[in-house]
C-alpha positions as CSV (number, residue, x, y, z in Angstrom):
1,M,-187.6,-182.2,1.5
2,P,-189.1,-180.1,5.1
3,Q,-190.5,-183.6,7.4
4,F,-193.3,-181.1,8.5
5,P,-195.6,-179.4,6.4
6,A,-196.6,-175.2,5.7
7,G,-198.8,-174.1,8.7
8,Q,-196.6,-175.1,11.9
9,T,-196.9,-172.8,15.0
10,L,-192.9,-172.0,15.9
11,L,-192.3,-170.4,19.0
12,I,-188.7,-169.1,18.8
13,D,-186.8,-168.0,22.1
14,A,-184.3,-165.0,21.6
15,D,-181.2,-164.8,23.6
16,D,-178.5,-167.6,22.5
17,T,-180.9,-168.9,19.7
18,L,-181.4,-165.7,17.5
19,W,-178.4,-163.5,19.1
20,E,-175.7,-164.0,21.3
21,N,-176.0,-163.4,24.5
22,N,-174.4,-165.2,27.5
23,V,-170.5,-165.0,26.0
24,Y,-170.7,-161.1,27.3
25,F,-172.4,-162.6,31.0
26,E,-168.9,-164.5,30.8
27,R,-166.8,-162.2,29.9
28,A,-167.7,-160.0,32.5
29,I,-167.7,-162.5,35.0
30,A,-164.5,-163.7,33.9
31,A,-163.5,-160.2,34.5
32,F,-165.1,-159.9,37.7
33,I,-163.5,-162.7,39.2
34,S,-159.9,-161.5,38.0
35,Y,-160.6,-158.6,40.2
36,L,-161.8,-159.8,43.5
37,N,-158.6,-161.8,43.0
38,H,-159.4,-164.1,46.3
39,H,-156.4,-165.5,47.7
40,E,-158.3,-168.7,49.3
41,Y,-161.4,-169.2,46.8
42,S,-159.7,-170.6,43.8
43,P,-161.6,-168.9,40.2
44,A,-164.0,-172.3,40.4
45,Q,-165.0,-171.8,43.8
46,V,-166.0,-168.1,42.9
47,R,-168.2,-168.8,40.3
48,Q,-169.8,-171.1,42.5
49,A,-170.0,-168.8,45.1
50,L,-171.8,-166.7,42.4
51,N,-174.1,-169.1,40.7
52,A,-175.9,-169.4,44.2
53,V,-176.3,-165.7,44.9
54,E,-177.5,-165.7,40.9
55,R,-180.0,-168.0,42.0
56,E,-181.2,-166.0,45.1
57,T,-181.3,-163.1,43.3
58,I,-183.6,-164.2,40.5
59,L,-186.2,-165.3,42.8
60,A,-186.4,-162.0,44.3
61,H,-185.7,-159.8,42.1
62,G,-186.2,-161.8,38.0
63,Y,-184.0,-162.5,35.9
64,G,-182.1,-159.2,33.4
65,L,-178.8,-157.0,33.8
66,P,-180.3,-155.4,36.9
67,S,-180.7,-158.3,39.0
68,F,-177.3,-159.7,37.7
69,T,-175.9,-156.3,38.4
70,R,-176.9,-157.1,42.1
71,S,-175.7,-160.4,41.9
72,L,-172.0,-159.5,42.0
73,V,-172.2,-157.1,43.9
74,T,-173.7,-159.2,46.5
75,C,-171.1,-161.7,46.2
76,F,-168.2,-159.3,46.1
77,E,-169.5,-157.5,49.6
78,R,-169.8,-161.5,50.5
79,L,-166.6,-162.3,49.5
80,S,-164.0,-159.8,49.6
81,P,-162.2,-159.4,52.6
82,E,-162.0,-155.7,52.5
83,P,-165.0,-154.0,52.2
84,M,-166.9,-152.5,49.5
85,D,-166.3,-148.9,48.9
86,A,-167.6,-146.2,46.4
87,D,-164.8,-147.1,43.8
88,K,-165.0,-151.1,44.3
89,R,-168.8,-151.3,43.7
90,Q,-168.3,-148.3,40.7
91,R,-165.9,-151.3,39.6
92,V,-168.0,-153.8,39.9
93,V,-171.6,-152.0,38.7
94,G,-168.5,-151.5,35.8
95,F,-168.6,-155.2,34.7
96,A,-172.0,-155.6,34.3
97,N,-172.7,-152.3,32.4
98,S,-170.2,-153.8,29.6
99,I,-173.1,-156.2,28.5
100,A,-175.6,-153.1,28.3
101,E,-172.7,-151.4,25.1
102,Q,-172.9,-154.6,23.1
103,E,-174.4,-154.5,20.0
104,I,-177.3,-157.3,18.6
105,E,-174.9,-160.4,17.2
106,L,-177.0,-162.2,15.5
107,L,-176.2,-165.9,15.0
108,P,-175.0,-167.1,12.0
109,Q,-177.8,-167.4,8.7
110,V,-180.5,-166.1,11.3
111,D,-182.2,-163.4,9.6
112,E,-182.0,-165.7,6.2
113,T,-183.2,-168.5,7.9
114,L,-186.4,-166.6,9.6
115,R,-187.4,-165.2,6.0
116,D,-187.8,-168.6,4.6
117,L,-189.5,-170.2,8.2
118,A,-191.7,-167.3,8.4
119,S,-192.7,-167.8,4.7
120,R,-194.5,-170.9,5.2
121,H,-195.2,-171.2,9.4
122,H,-196.7,-169.2,12.2
123,L,-193.4,-167.8,13.9
124,I,-193.5,-166.3,18.0
125,L,-190.9,-164.8,19.8
126,M,-191.0,-166.5,23.1
127,T,-187.7,-164.7,25.5
128,K,-187.9,-164.0,28.9
129,G,-186.2,-161.6,31.3
130,D,-186.8,-157.8,31.7
131,H,-189.4,-156.2,29.7
132,A,-188.1,-153.6,28.5
133,E,-184.7,-155.0,28.5
134,Q,-185.8,-157.9,26.2
135,A,-188.2,-155.7,23.9
136,D,-185.1,-153.3,23.2
137,K,-183.3,-156.5,22.4
138,V,-186.0,-157.4,19.8
139,R,-186.7,-153.6,18.3
140,R,-182.3,-153.7,17.8
141,S,-182.1,-156.9,16.3
142,G,-184.2,-156.0,13.6
143,L,-186.3,-159.4,13.4
144,A,-189.8,-158.4,15.1
145,K,-191.6,-158.3,11.3
146,Y,-190.5,-162.1,10.7
147,F,-193.1,-162.8,14.1
148,S,-196.9,-162.3,13.9
149,A,-196.4,-161.8,18.2
150,V,-194.0,-161.3,20.9
151,E,-194.0,-162.5,24.2
152,I,-191.5,-161.7,26.9
153,V,-192.4,-163.6,30.2
154,S,-191.0,-163.4,33.6
155,E,-190.4,-167.4,34.0
156,K,-190.4,-170.1,31.0
157,D,-192.2,-172.7,32.8
158,P,-195.2,-175.6,31.8
159,P,-197.9,-173.0,33.3
160,T,-196.5,-170.0,31.5
161,Y,-196.5,-172.2,28.3
162,R,-199.7,-173.2,28.7
163,A,-200.9,-169.6,28.9
164,V,-199.2,-168.5,25.9
165,I,-200.9,-171.8,24.0
166,A,-204.5,-170.8,25.3
167,R,-203.5,-166.6,24.3
168,H,-202.7,-168.1,21.0
169,E,-205.1,-170.8,20.6
170,L,-202.1,-172.5,19.4
171,T,-202.8,-176.2,18.0
172,Q,-200.7,-178.4,20.2
173,H,-200.0,-181.5,17.4
174,A,-198.3,-178.7,15.2
175,S,-196.7,-176.4,17.5
176,W,-193.1,-176.6,19.0
177,M,-190.6,-174.4,21.3
178,I,-187.3,-173.9,19.5
179,G,-184.2,-172.7,21.4
180,N,-181.3,-173.6,24.1
181,S,-182.1,-173.8,27.1
182,P,-183.3,-177.4,28.1
183,K,-184.2,-176.3,31.6
184,S,-186.4,-173.4,29.6
185,D,-186.8,-174.1,26.6
186,I,-187.3,-177.8,26.1
187,N,-188.4,-179.5,29.0
188,P,-191.8,-177.2,29.9
189,A,-192.9,-176.9,26.5
190,L,-192.5,-180.3,26.5
191,A,-194.4,-180.6,29.8
192,A,-196.7,-178.1,28.3
193,G,-197.8,-180.5,25.2
194,L,-195.6,-179.1,22.5
195,H,-193.0,-180.4,20.0
196,A,-190.2,-179.1,20.0
197,V,-186.7,-178.6,18.9
198,F,-183.6,-178.0,21.1
199,L,-180.2,-175.8,19.6
200,F,-177.2,-176.5,21.1
201,H,-174.7,-173.4,21.6
202,K,-172.2,-174.2,23.2
203,D,-172.4,-170.6,25.7
204,T,-175.3,-171.6,27.1
205,W,-175.9,-169.9,30.8
206,I,-175.0,-172.8,33.5
207,L,-178.2,-171.7,35.3
208,E,-180.3,-173.3,32.3
209,H,-178.7,-176.5,32.2
210,A,-180.7,-179.7,32.6
211,T,-180.8,-182.8,31.2
212,L,-183.3,-182.9,28.2
213,S,-187.1,-184.4,29.0
214,I,-187.7,-188.1,27.3
215,P,-191.0,-186.8,25.1
216,P,-194.3,-187.8,26.1
217,E,-195.9,-190.6,23.4
218,G,-196.8,-188.2,20.8
219,Q,-194.2,-185.4,21.0
220,H,-191.3,-184.8,19.3
221,L,-187.7,-183.3,20.1
222,I,-185.9,-182.6,17.5
223,E,-181.6,-181.8,18.3
224,L,-180.1,-179.3,16.1
225,D,-176.6,-177.8,16.3
226,A,-177.3,-174.7,13.8
227,F,-180.3,-172.5,13.9
228,P,-180.1,-172.8,9.6
229,R,-181.0,-176.8,9.8
230,L,-184.4,-175.8,11.0
231,S,-185.1,-175.0,7.0
232,D,-184.7,-178.9,6.9
233,I,-187.5,-179.6,8.7
234,F,-189.6,-176.9,8.5
C-alpha cells in the first residue's frame, strides 16, 4: 500500500528521470577526447578542462545542445596544438549533432508507472534547458498525456521552484519534486519547501552531482533506485 494518500502533486524531472539523456553526451565526449588525442593531457585532464568550459558556457548561454556544441568547439580551440580549420570544426560539431539524432529511449516501466501515478495524483513535468529542445523531447516521448502542465525553465533554483509553487497554487506539504539530480532536482526543491524523491541514475551528468541536503523539519527526502518504485510510495 502506498505510503502517501492520493491527491499529491508530483513535479517530475525529464532527462535521465523519464528517458535516457546524459549517456549520449558521454558518448559524444568520449569521441571528442579520442579525436583530440592530446599528447600532454590525459583523457581525465581533457575532461576536466571540458567541464570547466561547460560551466563558463552555461553561465553565458544556458543549457542545451547548442551550448554543449559551443563548449566542445571552445575546448578544442584551447587545447589543440594546431588551429581549428573548417574540417576539424565540422568533425567536432558532428560529435554534438549525433546527440540530436537519438530517439527518445524511455527508462524501464516509465510509461506504465506514470499511467498509474496519474490515476491518483496531480503530475507536472518540470525540466530545465533550451525551451524548444525540451518541448520537442516531451512531444516525441509520448508522455505529455499524463501531465496537467509542463514547466520548461532555464534553471532549477529555489526562486524558480517558489515561482512554480505560486503559479500552480501548490500545497507544499503535499507536493514533491522527483528527479535524478541532487544539484537541480533535490536540494533547491527542499530549500523551496517541497518534499523530494531522489532517483539514482548511474549516468547523471557530473555537473549535476552534489551532496544531498538534509531535509528541513517536516519535509521528506526519499531515495529510490528505480522509477517504478514510485508506485510503492504514491
